[in-house]
PDB file of N, CA, C and O in Angstrom:
ATOM      1  N   MET A   1     143.477 270.984 157.180  1.00  0.00           N
ATOM      2  CA  MET A   1     142.549 271.958 156.678  1.00  0.00           C
ATOM      3  C   MET A   1     143.216 272.765 155.580  1.00  0.00           C
ATOM      4  O   MET A   1     144.350 273.212 155.748  1.00  0.00           O
ATOM      5  N   ALA A   2     142.540 272.958 154.466  1.00  0.00           N
ATOM      6  CA  ALA A   2     143.110 273.661 153.327  1.00  0.00           C
ATOM      7  C   ALA A   2     143.123 275.156 153.604  1.00  0.00           C
ATOM      8  O   ALA A   2     142.165 275.726 154.126  1.00  0.00           O
ATOM      9  N   THR A   3     144.220 275.759 153.243  1.00  0.00           N
ATOM     10  CA  THR A   3     144.317 277.221 153.388  1.00  0.00           C
ATOM     11  C   THR A   3     143.995 277.817 152.028  1.00  0.00           C
ATOM     12  O   THR A   3     143.864 277.117 151.024  1.00  0.00           O
ATOM     13  N   LYS A   4     143.869 279.166 152.038  1.00  0.00           N
ATOM     14  CA  LYS A   4     143.607 279.864 150.769  1.00  0.00           C
ATOM     15  C   LYS A   4     144.727 279.582 149.777  1.00  0.00           C
ATOM     16  O   LYS A   4     144.496 279.500 148.571  1.00  0.00           O
ATOM     17  N   MET A   5     145.944 279.435 150.298  1.00  0.00           N
ATOM     18  CA  MET A   5     147.085 279.191 149.420  1.00  0.00           C
ATOM     19  C   MET A   5     146.934 277.834 148.716  1.00  0.00           C
ATOM     20  O   MET A   5     147.211 277.711 147.523  1.00  0.00           O
ATOM     21  N   ASP A   6     146.481 276.794 149.489  1.00  0.00           N
ATOM     22  CA  ASP A   6     146.295 275.460 148.911  1.00  0.00           C
ATOM     23  C   ASP A   6     145.209 275.465 147.816  1.00  0.00           C
ATOM     24  O   ASP A   6     145.363 274.820 146.779  1.00  0.00           O
ATOM     25  N   MET A   7     144.159 276.169 148.051  1.00  0.00           N
ATOM     26  CA  MET A   7     143.045 276.271 147.073  1.00  0.00           C
ATOM     27  C   MET A   7     143.498 276.987 145.825  1.00  0.00           C
ATOM     28  O   MET A   7     143.051 276.669 144.723  1.00  0.00           O
ATOM     29  N   HIS A   8     144.375 277.947 145.986  1.00  0.00           N
ATOM     30  CA  HIS A   8     144.863 278.695 144.838  1.00  0.00           C
ATOM     31  C   HIS A   8     145.618 277.769 143.880  1.00  0.00           C
ATOM     32  O   HIS A   8     145.495 277.906 142.663  1.00  0.00           O
ATOM     33  N   TYR A   9     146.380 276.850 144.411  1.00  0.00           N
ATOM     34  CA  TYR A   9     147.108 275.912 143.579  1.00  0.00           C
ATOM     35  C   TYR A   9     146.302 274.765 143.054  1.00  0.00           C
ATOM     36  O   TYR A   9     146.652 274.162 142.039  1.00  0.00           O
ATOM     37  N   GLU A  10     145.216 274.454 143.739  1.00  0.00           N
ATOM     38  CA  GLU A  10     144.357 273.354 143.323  1.00  0.00           C
ATOM     39  C   GLU A  10     143.571 273.706 142.055  1.00  0.00           C
ATOM     40  O   GLU A  10     143.432 272.862 141.170  1.00  0.00           O
ATOM     41  N   ALA A  11     143.073 274.897 141.956  1.00  0.00           N
ATOM     42  CA  ALA A  11     142.233 275.286 140.830  1.00  0.00           C
ATOM     43  C   ALA A  11     142.933 275.147 139.493  1.00  0.00           C
ATOM     44  O   ALA A  11     142.367 274.534 138.588  1.00  0.00           O
ATOM     45  N   PRO A  12     144.146 275.685 139.316  1.00  0.00           N
ATOM     46  CA  PRO A  12     144.787 275.489 138.001  1.00  0.00           C
ATOM     47  C   PRO A  12     145.058 274.027 137.681  1.00  0.00           C
ATOM     48  O   PRO A  12     144.962 273.633 136.519  1.00  0.00           O
ATOM     49  N   PHE A  13     145.394 273.207 138.681  1.00  0.00           N
ATOM     50  CA  PHE A  13     145.638 271.791 138.497  1.00  0.00           C
ATOM     51  C   PHE A  13     144.391 271.112 137.993  1.00  0.00           C
ATOM     52  O   PHE A  13     144.459 270.310 137.062  1.00  0.00           O
ATOM     53  N   VAL A  14     143.240 271.415 138.591  1.00  0.00           N
ATOM     54  CA  VAL A  14     141.985 270.825 138.159  1.00  0.00           C
ATOM     55  C   VAL A  14     141.670 271.273 136.741  1.00  0.00           C
ATOM     56  O   VAL A  14     141.190 270.474 135.938  1.00  0.00           O
ATOM     57  N   SER A  15     141.928 272.519 136.421  1.00  0.00           N
ATOM     58  CA  SER A  15     141.674 273.062 135.085  1.00  0.00           C
ATOM     59  C   SER A  15     142.558 272.344 134.060  1.00  0.00           C
ATOM     60  O   SER A  15     142.096 272.003 132.972  1.00  0.00           O
ATOM     61  N   VAL A  16     143.792 272.121 134.401  1.00  0.00           N
ATOM     62  CA  VAL A  16     144.722 271.417 133.477  1.00  0.00           C
ATOM     63  C   VAL A  16     144.265 269.994 133.280  1.00  0.00           C
ATOM     64  O   VAL A  16     144.292 269.487 132.158  1.00  0.00           O
ATOM     65  N   MET A  17     143.840 269.331 134.354  1.00  0.00           N
ATOM     66  CA  MET A  17     143.350 267.955 134.289  1.00  0.00           C
ATOM     67  C   MET A  17     142.093 267.877 133.414  1.00  0.00           C
ATOM     68  O   MET A  17     141.941 266.953 132.615  1.00  0.00           O
ATOM     69  N   THR A  18     141.207 268.841 133.573  1.00  0.00           N
ATOM     70  CA  THR A  18     139.987 268.849 132.779  1.00  0.00           C
ATOM     71  C   THR A  18     140.342 269.045 131.287  1.00  0.00           C
ATOM     72  O   THR A  18     139.796 268.363 130.419  1.00  0.00           O
ATOM     73  N   SER A  19     141.224 269.945 131.018  1.00  0.00           N
ATOM     74  CA  SER A  19     141.620 270.197 129.632  1.00  0.00           C
ATOM     75  C   SER A  19     142.304 268.955 129.039  1.00  0.00           C
ATOM     76  O   SER A  19     142.063 268.589 127.888  1.00  0.00           O
ATOM     77  N   THR A  20     143.142 268.330 129.831  1.00  0.00           N
ATOM     78  CA  THR A  20     143.855 267.122 129.383  1.00  0.00           C
ATOM     79  C   THR A  20     142.824 266.021 129.136  1.00  0.00           C
ATOM     80  O   THR A  20     142.890 265.341 128.113  1.00  0.00           O
ATOM     81  N   SER A  21     141.891 265.838 130.037  1.00  0.00           N
ATOM     82  CA  SER A  21     140.875 264.811 129.875  1.00  0.00           C
ATOM     83  C   SER A  21     140.033 265.078 128.645  1.00  0.00           C
ATOM     84  O   SER A  21     139.717 264.148 127.903  1.00  0.00           O
ATOM     85  N   GLU A  22     139.667 266.317 128.414  1.00  0.00           N
ATOM     86  CA  GLU A  22     138.902 266.645 127.223  1.00  0.00           C
ATOM     87  C   GLU A  22     139.680 266.357 125.965  1.00  0.00           C
ATOM     88  O   GLU A  22     139.138 265.836 124.990  1.00  0.00           O
ATOM     89  N   LEU A  23     140.971 266.703 125.988  1.00  0.00           N
ATOM     90  CA  LEU A  23     141.795 266.426 124.814  1.00  0.00           C
ATOM     91  C   LEU A  23     141.918 264.934 124.576  1.00  0.00           C
ATOM     92  O   LEU A  23     141.891 264.483 123.431  1.00  0.00           O
ATOM     93  N   LEU A  24     142.053 264.168 125.639  1.00  0.00           N
ATOM     94  CA  LEU A  24     142.168 262.713 125.500  1.00  0.00           C
ATOM     95  C   LEU A  24     140.872 262.136 124.961  1.00  0.00           C
ATOM     96  O   LEU A  24     140.897 261.284 124.072  1.00  0.00           O
ATOM     97  N   VAL A  25     139.760 262.580 125.477  1.00  0.00           N
ATOM     98  CA  VAL A  25     138.442 262.083 124.984  1.00  0.00           C
ATOM     99  C   VAL A  25     138.270 262.474 123.523  1.00  0.00           C
ATOM    100  O   VAL A  25     137.781 261.666 122.734  1.00  0.00           O
ATOM    101  N   ARG A  26     138.647 263.664 123.144  1.00  0.00           N
ATOM    102  CA  ARG A  26     138.531 264.108 121.738  1.00  0.00           C
ATOM    103  C   ARG A  26     139.458 263.255 120.846  1.00  0.00           C
ATOM    104  O   ARG A  26     139.058 262.852 119.754  1.00  0.00           O
ATOM    105  N   ALA A  27     140.666 262.987 121.296  1.00  0.00           N
ATOM    106  CA  ALA A  27     141.610 262.198 120.523  1.00  0.00           C
ATOM    107  C   ALA A  27     141.106 260.770 120.344  1.00  0.00           C
ATOM    108  O   ALA A  27     141.239 260.195 119.264  1.00  0.00           O
ATOM    109  N   ILE A  28     140.536 260.203 121.385  1.00  0.00           N
ATOM    110  CA  ILE A  28     139.999 258.841 121.312  1.00  0.00           C
ATOM    111  C   ILE A  28     138.799 258.842 120.354  1.00  0.00           C
ATOM    112  O   ILE A  28     138.673 257.951 119.513  1.00  0.00           O
ATOM    113  N   SER A  29     137.957 259.803 120.480  1.00  0.00           N
ATOM    114  CA  SER A  29     136.794 259.919 119.585  1.00  0.00           C
ATOM    115  C   SER A  29     137.208 260.032 118.128  1.00  0.00           C
ATOM    116  O   SER A  29     136.624 259.381 117.262  1.00  0.00           O
ATOM    117  N   ASP A  30     138.210 260.852 117.853  1.00  0.00           N
ATOM    118  CA  ASP A  30     138.734 261.015 116.489  1.00  0.00           C
ATOM    119  C   ASP A  30     139.297 259.712 115.984  1.00  0.00           C
ATOM    120  O   ASP A  30     139.087 259.355 114.825  1.00  0.00           O
ATOM    121  N   ALA A  31     140.021 258.979 116.847  1.00  0.00           N
ATOM    122  CA  ALA A  31     140.602 257.672 116.462  1.00  0.00           C
ATOM    123  C   ALA A  31     139.513 256.672 116.127  1.00  0.00           C
ATOM    124  O   ALA A  31     139.615 255.939 115.143  1.00  0.00           O
ATOM    125  N   VAL A  32     138.477 256.641 116.939  1.00  0.00           N
ATOM    126  CA  VAL A  32     137.363 255.715 116.695  1.00  0.00           C
ATOM    127  C   VAL A  32     136.674 256.060 115.386  1.00  0.00           C
ATOM    128  O   VAL A  32     136.340 255.170 114.604  1.00  0.00           O
ATOM    129  N   ASP A  33     136.456 257.357 115.142  1.00  0.00           N
ATOM    130  CA  ASP A  33     135.853 257.800 113.893  1.00  0.00           C
ATOM    131  C   ASP A  33     136.715 257.339 112.708  1.00  0.00           C
ATOM    132  O   ASP A  33     136.193 256.847 111.708  1.00  0.00           O
ATOM    133  N   GLY A  34     138.023 257.500 112.829  1.00  0.00           N
ATOM    134  CA  GLY A  34     138.936 257.079 111.771  1.00  0.00           C
ATOM    135  C   GLY A  34     138.877 255.581 111.523  1.00  0.00           C
ATOM    136  O   GLY A  34     138.898 255.134 110.376  1.00  0.00           O
ATOM    137  N   LEU A  35     138.803 254.794 112.615  1.00  0.00           N
ATOM    138  CA  LEU A  35     138.704 253.350 112.443  1.00  0.00           C
ATOM    139  C   LEU A  35     137.373 252.952 111.819  1.00  0.00           C
ATOM    140  O   LEU A  35     137.310 252.039 110.995  1.00  0.00           O
ATOM    141  N   ASN A  36     136.325 253.634 112.214  1.00  0.00           N
ATOM    142  CA  ASN A  36     135.006 253.313 111.566  1.00  0.00           C
ATOM    143  C   ASN A  36     135.053 253.631 110.089  1.00  0.00           C
ATOM    144  O   ASN A  36     134.545 252.863 109.272  1.00  0.00           O
ATOM    145  N   SER A  37     135.663 254.765 109.731  1.00  0.00           N
ATOM    146  CA  SER A  37     135.788 255.131 108.313  1.00  0.00           C
ATOM    147  C   SER A  37     136.622 254.077 107.556  1.00  0.00           C
ATOM    148  O   SER A  37     136.300 253.695 106.431  1.00  0.00           O
ATOM    149  N   LEU A  38     137.673 253.635 108.195  1.00  0.00           N
ATOM    150  CA  LEU A  38     138.531 252.621 107.570  1.00  0.00           C
ATOM    151  C   LEU A  38     137.779 251.316 107.385  1.00  0.00           C
ATOM    152  O   LEU A  38     137.879 250.669 106.342  1.00  0.00           O
ATOM    153  N   ALA A  39     137.016 250.931 108.420  1.00  0.00           N
ATOM    154  CA  ALA A  39     136.212 249.713 108.334  1.00  0.00           C
ATOM    155  C   ALA A  39     135.168 249.828 107.220  1.00  0.00           C
ATOM    156  O   ALA A  39     134.944 248.871 106.480  1.00  0.00           O
ATOM    157  N   ASP A  40     134.538 250.979 107.101  1.00  0.00           N
ATOM    158  CA  ASP A  40     133.523 251.193 106.052  1.00  0.00           C
ATOM    159  C   ASP A  40     134.165 251.060 104.676  1.00  0.00           C
ATOM    160  O   ASP A  40     133.607 250.421 103.784  1.00  0.00           O
ATOM    161  N   LYS A  41     135.350 251.669 104.505  1.00  0.00           N
ATOM    162  CA  LYS A  41     136.048 251.575 103.207  1.00  0.00           C
ATOM    163  C   LYS A  41     136.483 250.151 102.902  1.00  0.00           C
ATOM    164  O   LYS A  41     136.406 249.716 101.753  1.00  0.00           O
ATOM    165  N   ALA A  42     136.929 249.434 103.889  1.00  0.00           N
ATOM    166  CA  ALA A  42     137.348 248.050 103.689  1.00  0.00           C
ATOM    167  C   ALA A  42     136.131 247.205 103.284  1.00  0.00           C
ATOM    168  O   ALA A  42     136.224 246.373 102.381  1.00  0.00           O
ATOM    169  N   PHE A  43     134.996 247.421 103.952  1.00  0.00           N
ATOM    170  CA  PHE A  43     133.783 246.672 103.600  1.00  0.00           C
ATOM    171  C   PHE A  43     133.373 246.967 102.176  1.00  0.00           C
ATOM    172  O   PHE A  43     133.010 246.049 101.441  1.00  0.00           O
ATOM    173  N   GLU A  44     133.421 248.223 101.765  1.00  0.00           N
ATOM    174  CA  GLU A  44     133.039 248.611 100.418  1.00  0.00           C
ATOM    175  C   GLU A  44     133.984 247.942  99.411  1.00  0.00           C
ATOM    176  O   GLU A  44     133.541 247.472  98.362  1.00  0.00           O
ATOM    177  N   LEU A  45     135.271 247.899  99.725  1.00  0.00           N
ATOM    178  CA  LEU A  45     136.245 247.292  98.796  1.00  0.00           C
ATOM    179  C   LEU A  45     136.010 245.793  98.653  1.00  0.00           C
ATOM    180  O   LEU A  45     136.090 245.259  97.547  1.00  0.00           O
ATOM    181  N   VAL A  46     135.720 245.113  99.754  1.00  0.00           N
ATOM    182  CA  VAL A  46     135.461 243.677  99.697  1.00  0.00           C
ATOM    183  C   VAL A  46     134.197 243.412  98.879  1.00  0.00           C
ATOM    184  O   VAL A  46     134.136 242.465  98.095  1.00  0.00           O
ATOM    185  N   THR A  47     133.189 244.268  99.077  1.00  0.00           N
ATOM    186  CA  THR A  47     131.916 244.139  98.316  1.00  0.00           C
ATOM    187  C   THR A  47     132.193 244.295  96.802  1.00  0.00           C
ATOM    188  O   THR A  47     131.663 243.536  95.990  1.00  0.00           O
ATOM    189  N   VAL A  48     133.014 245.269  96.442  1.00  0.00           N
ATOM    190  CA  VAL A  48     133.354 245.490  95.034  1.00  0.00           C
ATOM    191  C   VAL A  48     134.097 244.226  94.500  1.00  0.00           C
ATOM    192  O   VAL A  48     133.810 243.747  93.403  1.00  0.00           O
ATOM    193  N   TRP A  49     135.011 243.728  95.266  1.00  0.00           N
ATOM    194  CA  TRP A  49     135.749 242.524  94.840  1.00  0.00           C
ATOM    195  C   TRP A  49     134.823 241.343  94.638  1.00  0.00           C
ATOM    196  O   TRP A  49     134.946 240.626  93.646  1.00  0.00           O
ATOM    197  N   GLN A  50     133.901 241.127  95.556  1.00  0.00           N
ATOM    198  CA  GLN A  50     132.996 239.999  95.440  1.00  0.00           C
ATOM    199  C   GLN A  50     132.099 240.175  94.194  1.00  0.00           C
ATOM    200  O   GLN A  50     131.880 239.227  93.440  1.00  0.00           O
ATOM    201  N   SER A  51     131.608 241.350  94.002  1.00  0.00           N
ATOM    202  CA  SER A  51     130.763 241.657  92.808  1.00  0.00           C
ATOM    203  C   SER A  51     131.525 241.418  91.532  1.00  0.00           C
ATOM    204  O   SER A  51     131.022 240.794  90.597  1.00  0.00           O
ATOM    205  N   ARG A  52     132.740 241.918  91.499  1.00  0.00           N
ATOM    206  CA  ARG A  52     133.557 241.784  90.290  1.00  0.00           C
ATOM    207  C   ARG A  52     133.828 240.309  89.986  1.00  0.00           C
ATOM    208  O   ARG A  52     133.773 239.881  88.833  1.00  0.00           O
ATOM    209  N   ASN A  53     134.119 239.543  91.035  1.00  0.00           N
ATOM    210  CA  ASN A  53     134.400 238.131  90.852  1.00  0.00           C
ATOM    211  C   ASN A  53     133.173 237.396  90.337  1.00  0.00           C
ATOM    212  O   ASN A  53     133.282 236.557  89.443  1.00  0.00           O
ATOM    213  N   ALA A  54     132.001 237.706  90.895  1.00  0.00           N
ATOM    214  CA  ALA A  54     130.759 237.080  90.438  1.00  0.00           C
ATOM    215  C   ALA A  54     130.439 237.448  89.000  1.00  0.00           C
ATOM    216  O   ALA A  54     130.020 236.584  88.229  1.00  0.00           O
ATOM    217  N   GLN A  55     130.626 238.713  88.616  1.00  0.00           N
ATOM    218  CA  GLN A  55     130.353 239.155  87.264  1.00  0.00           C
ATOM    219  C   GLN A  55     131.265 238.415  86.263  1.00  0.00           C
ATOM    220  O   GLN A  55     130.823 238.025  85.182  1.00  0.00           O
ATOM    221  N   ARG A  56     132.500 238.235  86.630  1.00  0.00           N
ATOM    222  CA  ARG A  56     133.424 237.575  85.698  1.00  0.00           C
ATOM    223  C   ARG A  56     133.062 236.086  85.572  1.00  0.00           C
ATOM    224  O   ARG A  56     133.204 235.488  84.505  1.00  0.00           O
ATOM    225  N   HIS A  57     132.604 235.516  86.660  1.00  0.00           N
ATOM    226  CA  HIS A  57     132.175 234.125  86.625  1.00  0.00           C
ATOM    227  C   HIS A  57     130.969 233.986  85.692  1.00  0.00           C
ATOM    228  O   HIS A  57     130.914 233.075  84.866  1.00  0.00           O
ATOM    229  N   HIS A  58     130.019 234.888  85.832  1.00  0.00           N
ATOM    230  CA  HIS A  58     128.810 234.854  84.985  1.00  0.00           C
ATOM    231  C   HIS A  58     129.129 235.144  83.538  1.00  0.00           C
ATOM    232  O   HIS A  58     128.486 234.599  82.641  1.00  0.00           O
ATOM    233  N   LEU A  59     130.094 235.979  83.297  1.00  0.00           N
ATOM    234  CA  LEU A  59     130.503 236.269  81.933  1.00  0.00           C
ATOM    235  C   LEU A  59     130.923 235.032  81.204  1.00  0.00           C
ATOM    236  O   LEU A  59     130.639 234.894  80.014  1.00  0.00           O
ATOM    237  N   MET A  60     131.594 234.117  81.881  1.00  0.00           N
ATOM    238  CA  MET A  60     132.065 232.900  81.240  1.00  0.00           C
ATOM    239  C   MET A  60     130.886 231.945  80.944  1.00  0.00           C
ATOM    240  O   MET A  60     131.020 231.031  80.130  1.00  0.00           O
ATOM    241  N   GLU A  61     129.755 232.158  81.596  1.00  0.00           N
ATOM    242  CA  GLU A  61     128.613 231.290  81.369  1.00  0.00           C
ATOM    243  C   GLU A  61     127.766 231.739  80.155  1.00  0.00           C
ATOM    244  O   GLU A  61     126.902 230.994  79.692  1.00  0.00           O
ATOM    245  N   LEU A  62     128.018 232.951  79.649  1.00  0.00           N
ATOM    246  CA  LEU A  62     127.253 233.470  78.511  1.00  0.00           C
ATOM    247  C   LEU A  62     127.665 232.751  77.214  1.00  0.00           C
ATOM    248  O   LEU A  62     128.830 232.395  77.033  1.00  0.00           O
ATOM    249  N   ASP A  63     126.709 232.550  76.339  1.00  0.00           N
ATOM    250  CA  ASP A  63     127.039 231.958  75.054  1.00  0.00           C
ATOM    251  C   ASP A  63     127.597 233.062  74.111  1.00  0.00           C
ATOM    252  O   ASP A  63     127.535 234.254  74.411  1.00  0.00           O
ATOM    253  N   ASP A  64     128.127 232.617  72.991  1.00  0.00           N
ATOM    254  CA  ASP A  64     128.753 233.543  72.062  1.00  0.00           C
ATOM    255  C   ASP A  64     127.815 234.614  71.537  1.00  0.00           C
ATOM    256  O   ASP A  64     128.245 235.740  71.285  1.00  0.00           O
ATOM    257  N   ARG A  65     126.527 234.281  71.366  1.00  0.00           N
ATOM    258  CA  ARG A  65     125.564 235.282  70.889  1.00  0.00           C
ATOM    259  C   ARG A  65     125.424 236.416  71.908  1.00  0.00           C
ATOM    260  O   ARG A  65     125.450 237.591  71.545  1.00  0.00           O
ATOM    261  N   LEU A  66     125.277 236.056  73.181  1.00  0.00           N
ATOM    262  CA  LEU A  66     125.152 237.067  74.210  1.00  0.00           C
ATOM    263  C   LEU A  66     126.428 237.907  74.358  1.00  0.00           C
ATOM    264  O   LEU A  66     126.370 239.121  74.550  1.00  0.00           O
ATOM    265  N   LEU A  67     127.555 237.244  74.264  1.00  0.00           N
ATOM    266  CA  LEU A  67     128.823 237.965  74.309  1.00  0.00           C
ATOM    267  C   LEU A  67     128.900 238.959  73.170  1.00  0.00           C
ATOM    268  O   LEU A  67     129.352 240.089  73.353  1.00  0.00           O
ATOM    269  N   HIS A  68     128.456 238.537  71.983  1.00  0.00           N
ATOM    270  CA  HIS A  68     128.461 239.434  70.812  1.00  0.00           C
ATOM    271  C   HIS A  68     127.563 240.640  71.083  1.00  0.00           C
ATOM    272  O   HIS A  68     127.899 241.766  70.718  1.00  0.00           O
ATOM    273  N   ASP A  69     126.387 240.389  71.743  1.00  0.00           N
ATOM    274  CA  ASP A  69     125.492 241.514  72.088  1.00  0.00           C
ATOM    275  C   ASP A  69     126.178 242.523  72.998  1.00  0.00           C
ATOM    276  O   ASP A  69     125.870 243.715  72.976  1.00  0.00           O
ATOM    277  N   LEU A  70     127.112 242.023  73.794  1.00  0.00           N
ATOM    278  CA  LEU A  70     127.850 242.902  74.707  1.00  0.00           C
ATOM    279  C   LEU A  70     129.071 243.508  74.025  1.00  0.00           C
ATOM    280  O   LEU A  70     129.797 244.294  74.634  1.00  0.00           O
ATOM    281  N   GLY A  71     129.298 243.152  72.782  1.00  0.00           N
ATOM    282  CA  GLY A  71     130.487 243.679  72.084  1.00  0.00           C
ATOM    283  C   GLY A  71     131.767 242.966  72.457  1.00  0.00           C
ATOM    284  O   GLY A  71     132.854 243.538  72.383  1.00  0.00           O
ATOM    285  N   MET A  72     131.631 241.687  72.867  1.00  0.00           N
ATOM    286  CA  MET A  72     132.812 240.912  73.273  1.00  0.00           C
ATOM    287  C   MET A  72     132.881 239.633  72.482  1.00  0.00           C
ATOM    288  O   MET A  72     131.875 239.136  71.977  1.00  0.00           O
ATOM    289  N   THR A  73     134.099 239.101  72.381  1.00  0.00           N
ATOM    290  CA  THR A  73     134.302 237.769  71.833  1.00  0.00           C
ATOM    291  C   THR A  73     134.551 236.825  72.989  1.00  0.00           C
ATOM    292  O   THR A  73     134.712 237.244  74.135  1.00  0.00           O
ATOM    293  N   ARG A  74     134.580 235.530  72.662  1.00  0.00           N
ATOM    294  CA  ARG A  74     134.894 234.505  73.673  1.00  0.00           C
ATOM    295  C   ARG A  74     136.268 234.792  74.256  1.00  0.00           C
ATOM    296  O   ARG A  74     136.473 234.654  75.462  1.00  0.00           O
ATOM    297  N   ALA A  75     137.226 235.197  73.394  1.00  0.00           N
ATOM    298  CA  ALA A  75     138.573 235.479  73.851  1.00  0.00           C
ATOM    299  C   ALA A  75     138.579 236.666  74.817  1.00  0.00           C
ATOM    300  O   ALA A  75     139.306 236.655  75.809  1.00  0.00           O
ATOM    301  N   ASP A  76     137.760 237.702  74.525  1.00  0.00           N
ATOM    302  CA  ASP A  76     137.671 238.864  75.410  1.00  0.00           C
ATOM    303  C   ASP A  76     137.158 238.410  76.787  1.00  0.00           C
ATOM    304  O   ASP A  76     137.666 238.818  77.831  1.00  0.00           O
ATOM    305  N   ALA A  77     136.151 237.565  76.743  1.00  0.00           N
ATOM    306  CA  ALA A  77     135.550 237.085  78.008  1.00  0.00           C
ATOM    307  C   ALA A  77     136.577 236.258  78.816  1.00  0.00           C
ATOM    308  O   ALA A  77     136.637 236.375  80.040  1.00  0.00           O
ATOM    309  N   ILE A  78     137.354 235.455  78.154  1.00  0.00           N
ATOM    310  CA  ILE A  78     138.366 234.677  78.833  1.00  0.00           C
ATOM    311  C   ILE A  78     139.403 235.554  79.470  1.00  0.00           C
ATOM    312  O   ILE A  78     139.787 235.340  80.620  1.00  0.00           O
ATOM    313  N   VAL A  79     139.876 236.570  78.712  1.00  0.00           N
ATOM    314  CA  VAL A  79     140.848 237.501  79.268  1.00  0.00           C
ATOM    315  C   VAL A  79     140.295 238.200  80.498  1.00  0.00           C
ATOM    316  O   VAL A  79     140.975 238.320  81.517  1.00  0.00           O
ATOM    317  N   GLU A  80     139.065 238.656  80.396  1.00  0.00           N
ATOM    318  CA  GLU A  80     138.448 239.363  81.510  1.00  0.00           C
ATOM    319  C   GLU A  80     138.262 238.445  82.717  1.00  0.00           C
ATOM    320  O   GLU A  80     138.502 238.855  83.852  1.00  0.00           O
ATOM    321  N   ALA A  81     137.831 237.194  82.473  1.00  0.00           N
ATOM    322  CA  ALA A  81     137.599 236.271  83.561  1.00  0.00           C
ATOM    323  C   ALA A  81     138.889 235.855  84.250  1.00  0.00           C
ATOM    324  O   ALA A  81     138.856 235.479  85.421  1.00  0.00           O
ATOM    325  N   ARG A  82     139.991 235.908  83.581  1.00  0.00           N
ATOM    326  CA  ARG A  82     141.268 235.489  84.193  1.00  0.00           C
ATOM    327  C   ARG A  82     141.880 236.577  85.066  1.00  0.00           C
ATOM    328  O   ARG A  82     142.831 236.317  85.804  1.00  0.00           O
ATOM    329  N   LYS A  83     141.353 237.773  84.991  1.00  0.00           N
ATOM    330  CA  LYS A  83     141.912 238.857  85.829  1.00  0.00           C
ATOM    331  C   LYS A  83     141.657 238.579  87.302  1.00  0.00           C
ATOM    332  O   LYS A  83     140.599 238.058  87.654  1.00  0.00           O
ATOM    333  N   PRO A  84     142.608 238.916  88.169  1.00  0.00           N
ATOM    334  CA  PRO A  84     142.364 238.747  89.601  1.00  0.00           C
ATOM    335  C   PRO A  84     141.273 239.703  90.051  1.00  0.00           C
ATOM    336  O   PRO A  84     141.096 240.773  89.470  1.00  0.00           O
ATOM    337  N   PHE A  85     140.549 239.316  91.079  1.00  0.00           N
ATOM    338  CA  PHE A  85     139.386 240.061  91.529  1.00  0.00           C
ATOM    339  C   PHE A  85     139.716 241.494  91.908  1.00  0.00           C
ATOM    340  O   PHE A  85     138.848 242.363  91.822  1.00  0.00           O
ATOM    341  N   TRP A  86     140.968 241.771  92.331  1.00  0.00           N
ATOM    342  CA  TRP A  86     141.304 243.129  92.747  1.00  0.00           C
ATOM    343  C   TRP A  86     141.630 244.061  91.582  1.00  0.00           C
ATOM    344  O   TRP A  86     141.745 245.272  91.770  1.00  0.00           O
ATOM    345  N   ARG A  87     141.778 243.507  90.391  1.00  0.00           N
ATOM    346  CA  ARG A  87     142.119 244.327  89.227  1.00  0.00           C
ATOM    347  C   ARG A  87     140.829 244.697  88.487  1.00  0.00           C
ATOM    348  O   ARG A  87     139.978 243.852  88.209  1.00  0.00           O
ATOM    349  N   ALA A  88     140.719 245.996  88.179  1.00  0.00           N
ATOM    350  CA  ALA A  88     139.523 246.469  87.462  1.00  0.00           C
ATOM    351  C   ALA A  88     139.637 246.113  85.979  1.00  0.00           C
ATOM    352  O   ALA A  88     138.736 246.421  85.199  1.00  0.00           O
TER     353      ALA A  88
END
């Protein structure tokens, strides 16, 4: 049977456990939010890379007249098309 003395020591322990649990839940939640943000940024980056790669591919398909309309020469288009997808 618990005495008043036992109950006195139980209450702070439960309070510390609750605080620790809340801190752990908050830390996990923050970590998940950070991972979601990182995943979103990675997805955006891959999307930009794919778009850039497609645009450069299409640039090479344009004739000289259309390149001229864009203010580019065939040589400019070749230089642009040879860039790696990660380079702007």
